N, C-alpha and C positions, 0 to 999 in steps of 0.2 A: 932484376929488375921486380920488387916486391907490388905486389898487390894495391898497395896502399900508395905507391905511384902512381900507377895506372889509374885507380881511382880519382886521383886528385889531375890528373891531366884530363880523363874524361869531364869530370866536371869543369874545368876552366874551359875545355873547348864547348862545353854544351852542343849546343845545335848550330855552332857558327860557324863558320868556317874562316880560320885565322891565322895570320903570317906566324913567321917563327918568335920575330920580334913581339908579335899582339899576344902569341900564347905566351911567351914568358914573362910579359908585362900582368898579364892574366894572371898569372900562378902567384907571383908576388905581390899583386894586388889582393886577391882572394884569398888567400893562406898563408901570406908571407913565405912562399916555399920558393927557394932557388935550388934549382935541378943542380945536383952535384956531379953530374956529369954536362958538357956541353946539352942545353935544350934541341938544338938540329940534330945531334948525335941521337939522343934517346927519342926523338920522334920519327930517325928514321929507320933504329931499330925496332921501334914498335910499329912502324910500316910494313914491313919486311915479315913479320910476325904475324899482320894481320890486324892488330888492337887498333891503328887507327887507320885514315887513308891521307894521302896526299901528291899533291902534283905541282909542278911550275904553271904558275902563272905569270904574264907576261905583262899582264896587267897592273898586278900586285909588285912587279920586278923580284920575285923568289917564292918560294915553295909557300903554299898555302895547305893547312891540315885543318882534318876535321874527325871525329865518330860519329859513325852511324849505327843504325840497331844491328846490322850482321858484324860489325866490331864489336859490339859488346855482346853478343851470342857467340863469338869467337869464344871468348873469356868461358862462357858459361859451358862448352862444350868439351872444355878441358886442355884446351890448345894452352901452350906455356907461354 
């Protein structure tokens, strides 16, 4: 995963907690960018590496995703 894609995803998430669909729509709207991999797979990979956070939301009926300072610092510390 390139740093450019990670930066786009962080910018799209902003300070919000978004569903997978909302994250995909925001990436498309803000950057005219569609993730070449399925966005859910990409976000899951980023969650495993600590670059985003995610959890299942019964209220929203699926996964919600966000990136906080801890996620952004993870990259600065040289984690892949």
